[in-house]
C-alpha positions in Angstrom: 78.4 84.4 58.9 81.8 83.1 60.2 82.8 86.6 61.3 79.5 87.0 63.2 80.0 83.8 65.1 83.5 84.7 66.0 82.4 88.1 67.3 79.6 86.6 69.3 81.7 84.0 71.0 84.7 86.2 71.5 83.5 88.1 74.6 82.4 84.8 76.2 85.8 83.2 75.6 87.6 86.3 77.0 85.3 86.2 80.1 86.2 82.5 80.7 89.9 83.3 80.2 89.7 86.2 82.6 88.0 84.0 85.2 90.7 81.3 84.8 93.4 84.0 85.2 91.7 85.4 88.3 92.1 81.9 89.9 95.8 82.1 89.2 95.9 85.3 91.3 93.8 83.6 94.0 96.0 80.5 94.1 99.1 82.7 94.3 97.5 84.7 97.1 96.7 81.5 99.1 100.3 80.3 98.5 101.8 83.6 99.7 99.6 83.6 102.8 100.6 80.0 103.6 104.3 80.8 103.3 103.9 83.6 105.8 102.0 81.4 108.2 104.7 78.7 108.3 106.6 80.1 111.3 103.5 80.3 113.4 102.5 76.8 112.6 106.0 75.6 113.3 106.0 77.1 116.8 102.7 75.5 117.7 103.8 72.1 116.4 107.2 72.1 118.1 105.7 73.4 121.4 103.0 70.8 121.5 105.1 67.9 120.4 108.6 68.4 121.9 111.4 65.9 121.7 112.3 66.2 125.4 110.6 67.0 128.7 112.6 70.1 129.5 109.4 72.2 129.6 108.5 71.1 133.1 111.9 72.3 134.4 111.3 75.7 132.7 107.8 75.9 134.2 109.0 75.1 137.6 112.0 77.4 137.6 112.0 80.3 135.1 108.6 80.7 133.6 106.9 82.3 136.5 109.6 85.0 136.6 109.4 85.5 132.9 105.6 86.0 133.0 105.7 88.2 136.1 108.3 90.5 134.7 106.5 90.7 131.4 103.2 91.6 133.1 104.9 94.3 135.3 106.5 95.8 132.2 103.2 95.7 130.2 101.1 97.3 132.9 103.7 100.0 133.5 104.2 100.8 129.8 100.4 100.8 129.3 99.9 103.4 132.0 102.8 105.5 130.8 101.8 105.5 127.2 98.1 106.3 128.0 99.1 109.3 130.1 101.7 110.6 127.7 99.8 109.9 124.5 96.3 111.0 125.5 97.3 114.2 127.3 99.5 115.5 124.5 97.0 114.5 121.8 94.2 116.4 123.5 96.3 119.5 124.1 97.6 119.8 120.5 94.2 119.0 119.0 91.8 121.3 120.8 93.9 123.7 122.8 95.7 126.8 121.6 99.1 127.7 123.0 102.5 128.7 121.6 104.3 125.9 119.8 101.2 123.8 119.1 101.9 123.5 115.3 105.4 122.2 116.1 104.3 119.7 118.7 101.7 118.3 116.3 104.3 116.5 114.3 107.3 116.6 116.6 105.6 114.4 119.3 105.8 111.5 116.8 109.6 111.8 116.6 110.4 109.3 119.4 109.0 106.6 117.1 112.2 107.1 115.0 114.4 106.0 117.9 114.6 102.3 118.7 114.0 101.7 122.4 117.3 99.9 122.9 119.2 103.1 121.7 117.4 105.2 124.2 118.3 102.6 126.9 122.0 102.8 125.9 122.0 106.6 125.9 120.4 107.0 129.4 122.5 104.2 130.9 125.6 106.0 129.6 124.3 109.3 131.1 122.9 108.1 134.4 125.2 105.3 135.5 127.8 105.7 138.3 130.6 106.8 136.0 128.3 109.0 133.9 128.1 112.8 133.8 125.0 113.2 135.9 126.3 111.3 139.0 129.8 112.7 138.4 128.4 116.2 138.6 126.4 115.5 141.7 129.5 114.1 143.4 131.5 117.2 142.5 128.7 119.5 143.6 128.1 117.9 147.0 131.5 116.5 147.8 130.4 112.9 147.8 133.3 110.4 147.4 131.8 106.9 147.0 128.5 105.5 145.9 127.6 104.7 149.5 127.5 108.4 150.4 124.3 109.0 148.4 121.3 107.3 146.8 120.6 107.5 143.1 117.9 105.5 141.3 119.2 102.5 139.3 118.4 102.9 135.6 118.9 99.2 135.0 115.7 98.1 136.7 112.0 97.5 136.0 111.3 101.2 136.5 114.0 102.2 134.1 112.8 99.9 131.4 109.2 101.1 131.9 110.2 104.7 131.6 112.4 104.1 128.5 109.8 102.1 126.7 107.0 104.6 127.6 109.1 107.5 126.2 109.5 105.6 122.9 106.1 104.0 122.6 103.7 106.7 123.7 103.4 108.0 120.0 101.3 104.9 119.2 98.7 106.1 121.6 99.2 109.8 120.6 98.6 109.2 116.9 95.5 107.1 117.5 94.1 109.5 120.1 94.8 112.5 117.9 93.1 110.9 114.9 90.1 110.0 117.1 89.8 113.6 118.5 90.1 115.1 115.0 87.3 113.0 113.7 84.9 113.7 116.6 81.7 115.6 116.0 81.7 119.3 116.8 78.1 119.1 118.0 78.8 116.9 120.9 81.6 119.2 122.2 79.5 122.3 121.6 76.5 120.7 123.5 78.8 120.0 126.4 80.1 123.6 126.4 76.5 125.0 126.4 75.8 122.9 129.5 78.6 124.6 131.3 81.3 122.0 131.0 84.8 123.2 131.3 87.5 122.1 128.8 88.7 119.5 131.3 85.1 118.2 131.8 84.5 118.1 128.0 87.6 116.0 127.7 86.8 113.6 130.5 83.0 113.1 129.9 82.7 113.5 126.1 85.9 113.3 124.1 87.7 110.5 126.0 84.8 108.0 126.0 84.2 108.6 122.3 87.9 107.9 121.6 88.1 104.8 123.7 88.2 102.2 120.8 91.1 104.1 119.2 93.0 104.3 122.5 92.7 100.6 123.0 94.2 100.1 119.6 97.1 102.4 120.4 97.8 100.8 123.7 97.6 97.4 122.2 100.3 98.4 119.6 102.5 99.8 122.3 102.2 96.6 124.4 103.0 94.4 121.4 106.1 96.4 120.9 106.9 96.0 124.6 106.5 92.2 124.3 108.8 92.3 121.2 111.6 94.3 122.8 114.8 92.6 123.6 117.6 95.1 123.5 116.2 97.3 126.4 115.2 94.5 128.7 118.4 92.6 128.1 120.6 95.7 128.7 118.6 96.4 131.9 118.6 92.8 133.1 114.8 92.4 133.2 114.0 88.7 132.4 110.9 88.8 130.3 109.4 86.2 128.0 111.5 87.5 125.1 114.7 87.2 127.2 113.5 83.7 128.1 113.4 82.7 124.4 117.0 83.8 124.0 118.2 82.2 127.2 116.6 78.8 126.6 117.7 78.7 123.0 121.2 80.2 123.1 122.3 79.1 126.6 120.5 75.8 127.1 120.4 74.9 123.4 116.8 73.8 123.8 114.8 74.8 120.7 111.6 73.1 121.8 111.7 74.9 125.1 112.2 78.2 123.3 109.2 77.3 121.1 107.1 76.6 124.2 108.0 80.0 125.7 107.2 81.5 122.3 103.8 79.9 122.4 103.2 81.5 125.8 104.1 84.8 124.1 101.6 84.1 121.3 98.9 83.7 124.0 99.7 87.2 125.1 99.5 88.4 121.6 96.1 86.7 121.1 94.9 88.4 124.2 96.0 91.8 123.0 94.4 91.2 119.6 91.2 90.0 121.3 91.2 93.2 123.4 91.7 95.4 120.4 89.0 93.6 118.3 86.4 93.5 121.1 86.9 97.2 121.8 86.0 98.0 118.2 83.1 95.5 118.2 81.4 96.5 121.4 82.1 100.3 121.3 80.9 101.9 118.1 80.6 105.7 117.8 79.1 107.5 114.8 79.0 111.1 113.8 75.9 112.8 115.2 75.9 115.3 112.5 77.2 116.0 109.0 78.5 119.3 110.2 82.2 119.5 109.5 84.1 122.5 110.8 87.1 123.3 112.9 87.1 121.9 116.4 86.6 124.4 119.1 89.8 125.9 120.2 90.3 126.5 123.9 92.8 129.4 124.3 95.1 128.7 127.2 96.6 131.5 129.2 98.8 132.0 132.2 99.9 129.0 134.1 97.7 126.7 132.0 99.6 127.7 128.9 102.9 127.0 130.6 101.7 123.7 131.9 100.5 122.6 128.4 103.8 123.5 126.9 105.6 121.6 129.6 103.4 118.5 129.2 104.2 118.5 125.4 107.8 119.3 125.5 108.8 116.8 128.3 108.3 113.5 126.3 109.8 115.2 123.2 113.0 116.2 125.1 113.5 112.9 126.9 112.2 110.6 124.2 114.0 112.2 121.2 116.0 115.3 121.7 118.5 114.1 124.4 119.1 110.7 122.7 119.5 112.3 119.3 121.9 115.0 120.6 124.0 112.5 122.5 124.3 110.2 119.5 125.0 113.1 117.1 127.7 114.6 119.4 129.4 111.2 119.9 129.3 110.4 116.2 130.8 113.8 115.2 133.4 113.6 117.9 134.7 110.2 116.7 133.7 110.5 113.1 137.1 109.6 111.6 137.4 106.6 113.9 133.9 105.3 113.1 133.9 105.7 109.3 135.5 102.3 109.0 135.1 99.5 106.5 133.0 97.7 109.1 130.5 100.6 109.3 130.0 100.6 105.5 129.8 96.9 105.4 127.2 96.7 108.1 125.3 99.6 106.6 125.3 97.8 103.3 124.0 94.6 105.0 121.2 96.6 106.6 120.3 98.3 103.3 120.4 95.1 101.4 118.3 93.1 103.8 115.8 95.8 104.5 115.4 96.7 100.8 114.9 93.1 99.8 112.4 92.5 102.6 110.5 95.7 101.7 110.3 94.8 98.1 109.1 91.2 98.9 106.5 92.5 101.4 104.9 94.9 99.1 105.0 92.5 96.1 103.5 89.6 98.1 101.1 92.1 99.8 100.0 93.3 96.3 99.5 89.7 95.2 97.3 88.9 98.2 95.3 92.2 98.1 94.7 91.8 94.4 93.7 88.2 94.8 91.1 89.3 97.4 89.9 92.0 95.1 89.4 89.5 92.2 87.8 86.7 94.2 87.4 87.8 97.8 85.7 84.8 99.5 85.6 84.4 103.2 88.3 81.7 103.2 90.8 83.9 101.3 90.0 87.0 103.3 90.5 85.0 106.6 93.7 83.5 105.3 95.2 86.9 104.4 94.1 88.3 107.8 95.9 85.4 109.5 99.0 86.1 107.4 98.9 89.7 108.6 99.1 88.7 112.3 102.8 88.4 111.9 103.2 92.1 112.8 101.8 91.4 116.2 104.1 88.5 116.8 107.5 89.3 118.5 110.6 89.0 116.4 112.1 86.4 118.7 109.0 84.2 118.3 109.0 84.4 114.5 112.8 83.6 114.5 112.2 80.4 116.4 109.4 79.6 114.0 111.8 80.0 111.1 114.5 77.8 112.7 112.3 74.8 112.8 111.3 74.3 109.2 114.5 75.6 107.8 116.8 73.3 109.8 114.5 70.4 109.0 114.8 71.2 105.3 118.5 71.5 105.5 118.8 68.1 107.4 116.6 66.4 104.8 118.5 67.7 101.9 121.9 66.9 103.5 120.7 63.3 104.3 119.5 62.8 100.8 122.8 63.9 99.2 124.8 61.9 101.7 122.9 58.7 101.1 122.8 59.0 97.3 126.0 60.8 96.4 128.2 60.5 99.6 128.3 64.3 100.0 127.1 66.3 103.0 125.8 69.7 102.1 126.1 72.7 104.4 123.3 75.0 105.5 121.0 75.9 102.6 118.4 78.0 104.3 119.2 78.3 108.0 122.1 80.7 108.8 121.7 82.5 105.5 120.4 86.0 104.5 117.4 84.3 103.0 116.2 83.1 106.4 116.5 86.6 107.8 114.6 88.2 104.9 111.9 85.5 105.3 111.5 86.4 109.0 111.3 90.1 108.1 108.7 89.5 105.5 106.7 87.3 107.8 106.7 89.9 110.6 106.1 93.0 108.5 103.8 91.6 105.8 100.9 93.3 107.5 102.3 96.7 106.7 102.9 96.0 103.0 99.6 94.2 102.7 97.7 96.9 104.6 99.2 99.7 102.6 98.3 98.0 99.3 94.9 96.9 100.4 93.9 100.4 101.6 95.1 102.0 98.4 93.2 99.4 96.3 90.0 100.0 98.2 90.0 103.6 97.1 89.9 102.5 93.4 86.3 102.1 92.4 85.3 98.6 91.0 83.9 100.4 88.0 87.5 100.8 86.8 87.9 97.0 86.7 84.6 96.6 84.8 85.6 99.3 82.3 88.9 97.5 81.7 87.2 94.2 81.2 84.8 95.6 78.6 87.9 96.6 76.7 89.2 93.1 76.8 91.9 93.6 79.4 92.6 90.7 81.7 93.5 90.9 85.4 97.3 91.5 84.8 96.7 94.2 82.2 94.1 95.9 84.5 96.6 95.8 87.4 99.5 97.1 85.3 97.7 99.8 83.3 95.0 100.9 85.7 95.7 100.0 89.3 99.4 100.4 89.7 99.5 104.0 88.5 96.7 104.9 91.0 98.1 103.0 94.0 101.8 103.6 93.6 101.8 106.2 96.5 100.4 103.6 98.9 102.8 101.0 97.7 105.7 103.4 98.2 104.5 104.3 101.7 104.2 100.6 102.7 107.7 99.8 101.3 109.2 102.7 103.2 107.6 101.7 106.5 108.7 98.1 106.1 112.2 99.2 105.2 112.6 101.3 108.3 111.1 98.6 110.6 113.6 96.1 109.2 116.5 98.5 109.8 115.5 98.7 113.5 114.7 95.0 114.0 116.9 93.4 116.6 115.6 90.1 118.2 115.0 88.2 114.9 118.3 89.5 113.5 120.3 88.3 116.5 118.9 84.8 116.2 118.9 84.3 112.4 121.8 86.4 111.1 124.4 84.5 109.1 127.5 83.5 111.0 131.1 84.6 110.2 131.0 88.3 111.0 127.7 89.1 109.4 126.1 92.1 111.2 123.6 94.8 110.5 123.6 98.3 112.0 121.2 97.1 114.8 123.3 94.1 115.9 126.5 96.1 115.5 125.3 98.8 117.8 123.8 96.3 120.3 127.1 94.4 120.5 129.2 97.5 121.2 126.7 98.7 123.8 126.7 95.4 125.5 130.5 95.6 125.7 130.2 99.1 127.3 131.6 100.7 124.1 128.5 102.5 123.0 130.3 105.7 121.9 132.2 103.7 119.2 128.9 102.7 117.6 127.1 106.0 117.8 127.5 106.7 114.1 125.6 103.5 113.3 123.0 104.4 115.9 122.4 107.9 114.5 122.1 106.3 111.0 119.2 104.1 112.3 117.5 107.1 113.9 117.8 109.3 110.7 116.3 106.5 108.6 113.4 106.2 111.2 112.4 109.9 110.7 111.0 109.1 107.2 107.9 107.2 108.4 107.3 109.8 111.1 106.8 112.5 108.4 104.4 110.1 106.6 102.4 109.5 109.7 102.2 113.2 110.5 100.8 114.0 107.1 98.3 111.2 107.4 97.0 112.3 110.8 96.8 115.9 109.8 94.5 115.0 106.9 92.3 112.7 109.1 89.6 115.2 109.6 87.5 115.6 106.4 86.1 118.7 104.9 88.3 121.4 106.3 91.8 122.6 106.9 92.6 122.9 110.6 93.3 126.6 111.3 96.7 127.6 112.4 
């Protein structure tokens, strides 16, 4: 009789224990999300309740210039990325011409090159003492700069061109994925009505892909808002430059936070634009017919034009910068393989690896907490924690400064009053602060990769594990982790590479006393007009960035279900 009672109550007891343990995951997910939200809350608090009134001077003098330059840059980059991304995506998706297979993945390569590296390369090539103007002077016999006119690369136009060359792949990959997923029937109907390939694109394919295009453009504009190396090198005073100037030059943290809050308003506007485009414009498949997209065979001058359109951004956005960096690195390899190079490479690997590990672990905690007890509050909190990717690095850095310096001051005051000892910086000015900022900014990547992988695991797997008496931890360890390890690895790689390239947050939060990463090392040498001496570090960053490009290419290629695209 005792055995029967024990067996009857055992499943109920285990169910209660599992429910209690699921609350542990939920509480941990809430805590992780709140930690990531701290920088954003700090910015809002410091901006709304400053200690001085310097904001009015900033509004009267500098802010209109910052906002105007930012808007000019965003409009120009938006137009440039739409033209470059949409045209190339349509050509490689539905047109047939020599080199199409190569262009499909190669057009993503500019993503591997940080914009500030492209800016450094083209400034070195196109400035007055560079090879291009030197060759022109030798060819035409010009003696001084006043003898001829040459466009200034360090200008608004130069910044727009450089950023467009690097950021158009965001629009390209979203547009290509959208074109691959479109129904064949709609395009066939347009062709039967006498539409030319151009008219099919303009009246059918482009309107259907509009939500995806808005997402791609929004991503490109967020990266434009985040950029500091390019605009600083070109002397374009945007909001990001304003954060640095007010914080570093004026020593006004509250003013920097207030400019950062203005940048957050830009980010909110871009997020609203992206969300509203998906909410108002919904397109479904008109048929379950899945087959290869119609291939428009190009001949004559059209074939040549298509090849030119595809090869131009590839050459100027990746090939030339990569070749210049590689040649400079090989030419001075012995001089650049110094102790500093290995030290800064080690710093980059250590910080990026730690941030990647933290991002995927915290992302896993949040995603699994949502899976176990996914209420509206928890889902909303995790979505808010993922907004960090849209927030510029300079903004997050200012948000980290505020709570970390307050913590350091409180601890130092406590020890001084009670023990007569003043402590040094505990959080601010340490590698921990930098890793914290990295995780806060790139959490969306780690969380998104884990969440999308978990969504592919049917809930029946969880139910089966629970009927066998396994709790949430055992279910995760023995069932989910083996099935989602590919998604976790992809998320970790993407976070790692983004951290390797991150510049604004690193410049603000890096520890003092000669602590540099590859990004700050290259930036400092380029700012001192000694870019060639840092080319090995630059090419290292580019090579590391090629890894996610390969992952993205494979993901886009498999976007269209039910068939293999004919080659």
